C-alpha positions in Angstrom: -15.4 21.0 2.3 -16.6 19.1 -0.8 -16.7 22.3 -2.9 -13.2 23.4 -2.1 -11.8 19.9 -2.6 -13.6 19.4 -5.9 -12.2 22.8 -7.2 -8.7 21.7 -6.1 -9.1 18.5 -8.0 -10.4 20.1 -11.2 -7.5 22.5 -11.3 -4.8 20.0 -10.5 -4.8 20.8 -6.8 -1.9 23.2 -6.4 -3.3 26.4 -7.8 -6.6 26.4 -5.8 -5.1 25.0 -2.6 -2.4 27.7 -2.6 -5.2 30.3 -2.3 -5.9 29.0 1.2 -3.6 29.3 4.1 -2.2 25.8 5.0 -3.5 26.0 8.6 -7.0 26.8 7.4 -6.9 24.0 4.8 -5.7 21.5 7.4 -7.9 22.6 10.2 -11.2 22.9 8.3 -10.8 20.3 5.5 -8.1 17.7 6.0 -9.0 17.2 9.7 -12.5 16.1 8.7 -11.4 13.4 6.3 -11.1 9.8 7.2 -7.8 7.9 6.6 -8.7 6.4 3.2 -9.9 9.8 1.9 -6.8 11.6 3.2 -4.5 9.0 1.6 -6.4 9.4 -1.8 -6.2 13.2 -1.6 -2.4 13.0 -1.0 -1.9 11.4 -4.4 -3.5 14.4 -6.3 -0.6 16.8 -6.2 2.7 17.5 -4.5 1.3 20.3 -2.4 -1.6 18.2 -1.2 0.8 15.4 -0.5 2.9 17.6 1.7 -0.2 19.0 3.5 -1.7 15.5 4.0 1.5 14.1 5.5 1.3 16.0 8.7 1.8 13.7 11.7 -1.0 15.2 13.8 -3.6 14.5 11.1 -2.7 10.8 11.1 -2.4 10.6 14.8 -5.9 11.9 15.2 -7.2 9.5 12.6 -5.5 6.5 14.3 -6.7 7.5 17.7 -10.3 7.9 16.6 -10.3 4.7 14.5 -8.7 2.6 17.2 -8.9 4.0 20.7 -6.5 1.3 21.9 -3.6 2.9 20.2 -3.7 5.8 22.7 -2.0 3.4 25.1 1.5 5.0 25.9 3.3 1.8 24.9 1.6 1.7 21.5 2.2 5.4 20.9 5.9 4.9 21.7 6.2 2.1 19.2 4.3 4.0 16.5 6.7 6.9 16.9 9.5 4.5 15.6 7.6 3.5 12.4 9.1 5.0 9.2 6.3 7.6 8.7 4.8 7.4 12.2 1.1 7.2 12.4 0.7 7.3 8.6 2.7 4.1 8.3 0.7 2.5 11.2 -2.6 3.4 9.5 -1.3 2.0 6.1 -0.4 -1.3 7.8 -3.5 -1.6 10.0 -6.4 -0.3 8.0 -6.5 -2.8 5.1 -6.9 -6.5 5.5 -4.4 -9.2 4.6 -4.4 -11.0 1.3 -4.5 -14.8 1.6 -1.2 -15.8 -0.1 1.8 -18.1 0.5 4.1 -17.1 3.3 7.3 -15.3 2.9 10.0 -18.1 3.2 12.3 -15.6 5.0 10.3 -16.0 8.2 10.6 -19.8 8.5 13.9 -19.4 10.4 13.2 -19.3 14.1 16.0 -16.7 14.6 14.0 -14.1 12.6 10.8 -14.5 14.6 9.9 -11.7 17.0 10.6 -12.0 20.7 7.6 -9.8 21.5 4.2 -9.0 20.0 1.7 -6.4 21.0 -2.0 -6.7 20.4 -4.2 -3.6 20.2 -7.9 -4.7 20.2 -11.1 -2.7 19.9 -14.7 -4.0 20.0 -17.4 -1.7 18.6 -21.2 -1.8 18.7 -22.8 0.3 16.0 -19.4 2.0 15.5 -19.2 3.0 19.1 -16.4 1.6 21.2 -17.4 -0.8 24.0 -14.1 -2.4 24.8 -10.4 -1.7 24.3 -7.4 -3.6 25.4 -3.6 -3.6 24.7 -1.8 -6.9 25.5 1.9 -7.6 25.3 3.3 -11.1 25.1 6.8 -12.6 25.3 7.2 -14.9 22.3 10.7 -16.0 23.0 10.1 -18.5 25.8 10.2 -22.2 25.0 6.8 -22.5 26.8 5.2 -20.1 24.3 6.8 -21.7 21.3 5.7 -25.2 22.1 2.3 -24.5 23.7 -1.0 -24.1 21.8 -1.3 -20.5 20.6 -4.2 -18.8 22.3 -4.5 -15.2 23.5 -7.3 -14.3 26.0 -8.0 -10.7 26.7 -10.8 -10.8 29.2 -10.3 -12.1 32.7 -13.3 -14.0 34.2 -14.1 -11.1 36.4 -14.1 -8.6 33.6 -16.9 -7.8 31.1 -18.0 -5.3 28.6 -21.7 -4.3 28.2 -23.4 -4.2 24.8 -26.4 -1.7 24.7 -28.8 -4.3 23.4 -31.3 -6.6 25.1 -30.4 -10.2 25.3 -32.7 -12.9 23.8 -32.5 -16.6 24.3 -34.4 -17.4 21.2 -31.9 -19.7 19.5 -33.9 -19.8 16.3 -34.3 -16.0 16.1 -32.3 -15.4 12.9 -33.2 -11.7 12.9 -31.7 -11.1 16.4 -28.5 -12.9 15.4 -28.3 -11.0 12.1 -28.6 -7.8 14.1 -25.5 -8.8 16.1 -23.6 -9.7 12.9 -24.3 -6.4 11.3 -23.7 -4.1 14.4 -20.9 -5.7 16.4 -17.4 -5.3 14.8 -13.9 -5.8 16.0 -10.3 -4.8 15.2 -7.3 -6.9 16.3 -4.0 -5.3 15.3 -0.8 -7.3 15.7 2.2 -5.1 16.2 5.8 -6.2 15.7 8.0 -3.7 17.6 11.2 -5.0 16.1 10.2 -4.8 12.4 8.1 -1.6 13.1 5.2 -3.1 11.3 1.6 -4.0 12.1 -1.3 -5.9 10.6 -5.0 -6.1 11.3 -6.0 -9.7 11.7 -9.7 -9.2 12.1 -12.3 -9.4 9.4 -14.4 -6.3 8.9 -17.5 -8.2 10.0 -18.2 -11.4 11.8 -17.7 -14.4 9.5 -19.9 -16.6 11.7 -22.6 -16.0 14.4 -24.1 -18.9 16.4 -26.1 -19.2 19.5 -25.6 -22.3 21.7 -28.8 -24.3 21.8 -28.4 -25.1 25.6 -26.6 -22.2 27.2 -27.9 -19.5 24.9 -24.3 -18.0 24.6 -23.7 -16.2 21.3 -20.4 -17.0 19.7 -19.2 -14.5 17.1 -16.1 -15.4 15.0 -14.0 -12.8 13.2 -10.5 -13.4 11.7 -8.6 -14.1 8.6 -7.9 -17.2 6.5 -4.4 -17.2 5.1 -2.0 -19.5 3.2 0.0 -21.6 5.7 1.9 -24.3 3.7 2.2 -24.3 -0.1 2.4 -28.1 -0.2 -0.9 -29.3 -1.7 -2.6 -31.7 0.6 -1.0 -30.4 3.7 -3.2 -29.8 6.6 -1.8 -26.3 6.8 -2.3 -25.4 3.2 -4.8 -22.9 4.6 -4.8 -21.6 8.2 -7.5 -19.7 10.0 -6.5 -17.0 12.4 -9.7 -16.8 14.3 -10.9 -14.2 16.8 -13.8 -15.4 19.0 -16.1 -13.1 20.8 -18.6 -14.8 23.2 -21.6 -12.8 24.6 -23.8 -13.9 27.4 -26.8 -12.4 29.2 -30.2 -12.9 30.9 -33.5 -12.6 29.2 -34.5 -8.9 29.0 -31.1 -7.7 30.3 -28.1 -6.2 28.5 -25.7 -8.5 26.8 -22.2 -8.9 28.2 -19.0 -9.8 26.3 -17.5 -12.7 28.3 -14.6 -13.8 26.0 -12.3 -12.1 23.4 -9.6 -14.5 22.2 -7.4 -15.4 19.3 -6.5 -18.9 18.1 -4.8 -20.5 15.0 -6.3 -23.6 13.4 -5.3 -25.7 10.4 -7.6 -27.5 8.0 -8.0 -30.4 10.3 -9.2 -28.2 13.1 -6.0 -28.6 15.1 -4.6 -25.7 17.0 -1.1 -24.4 16.0 1.6 -24.0 18.6 3.3 -20.6 19.3 6.2 -21.1 16.9 4.0 -22.1 13.9 1.6 -19.2 14.7 4.5 -16.7 14.8 5.6 -18.0 11.3 2.0 -17.3 10.0 1.8 -13.8 11.6 5.3 -12.8 10.5 4.7 -14.0 7.0 1.7 -11.7 6.7 3.5 -8.8 8.4 6.7 -9.3 6.4 4.9 -9.5 3.0 3.7 -6.0 3.3 1.1 -6.4 0.5 -2.5 -5.6 1.5 -5.9 -4.9 -0.1 -9.2 -3.6 1.2 -12.3 -5.7 1.3 -14.6 -4.4 -1.4 -17.9 -4.9 0.4 -17.1 -6.4 3.8 -18.2 -9.9 2.8 -15.0 -11.2 1.4 -13.8 -12.4 4.8 -17.0 -14.4 5.3 -16.8 -15.9 1.8 -13.2 -17.0 2.4 -14.2 -18.4 5.8 -17.0 -20.4 4.3 -14.7 -21.7 1.6 -12.2 -22.7 4.3 -15.0 -24.6 6.2 -16.0 -26.4 3.0 -12.4 -27.5 2.4 -12.2 -28.7 6.0 -15.4 -30.7 5.5 -14.1 -32.2 2.3 -10.8 -33.1 3.9 -12.6 -34.7 6.9 -14.8 -36.8 4.5 -11.8 -37.9 2.5 -9.9 -38.9 5.7 -13.0 -40.9 6.8 -13.2 -42.7 3.5 -9.5 -43.6 3.7 -10.0 -44.9 7.3 -13.0 -47.0 6.2 -10.9 -48.5 3.3 -8.1 -49.2 5.7 -10.5 -50.8 8.2 -11.9 -52.9 5.4 -8.4 -54.0 4.4 -7.5 -54.9 8.0 -10.7 -56.9 8.4 -10.1 -58.7 5.1 -6.6 -59.5 6.0 -7.7 -60.7 9.4 -10.4 -62.9 8.1 -8.1 -64.3 5.4 -5.5 -65.1 8.1 -8.1 -66.7 10.3 -9.4 -68.9 7.5 -5.8 -69.9 6.5 -5.0 -70.8 10.1 -8.1 -73.0 10.5 -7.6 -74.5 7.0 -4.1 -75.5 8.0 -5.4 -77.2 11.2 -8.3 -79.0 9.5 -6.2 -80.4 6.7 -3.2 -81.2 8.7 
């Protein structure tokens, strides 16, 4: 595969590729490429572009990358995308750039009335859980209530083929979870025929509760929410939380997979404000890949540092205000008694 592809590239692609039957080239070469490689190869020449654009190639890539998209409802929606599965892959494979929102989505009338979530959880690149969830976003209850999407019912669970350890100080064990458990959370807007992957490539935070032993893994994306400097929503975190439980020596179980939106003061956004954030990312249409898989964690840590600074600043202002109130109170008290004594 590499020899033929290299030859095609050295000769501009068309001449060498034309020596092979298109079916042979697609079946034995293109079908073995991942999505990023196939997209790169398509830019080499017009003939390679035409061969790489076949819908079945991109359908197979999407299905193998995200098993959840095999759901009939998701397949039906992808068929309406401008270039089918290739458009879907282009939207969903890269990760969103933290940038100001598209002002066009601030009008409630432009917000979607339905969103579909296609979620896949992997352990060592093997799928352990898939779910497709559809939610009605048009109701007043959704728009006004705190935004939270829970995928797992209390009676459901997903097994992770690794032994559970209740050693809360075992950094190696937690590091293993961080490096081997990954998640994809694709948000699909059926109306706009667009999608975006809101999960970080790797977990941005892994912690084990000191009392219960539950392992909380946080994925997600930090995005710009409000351009006004000093606003609590200058940055917003779209967080995806995976909670794992287990008994000593037994297999770990995924107990919770959920999505929430929080501003820089740690307050949860309601449905309407969350839709504005999501549609701003989907509508922008500009993406980039993470270079090394750590950019999401770096942005999350920067977000946490800004939250800490904001909290400390708020506490300082509150202490100053308390001091002013105490001073005014004491001054008023002394004035009152002075008036009585010298009356």
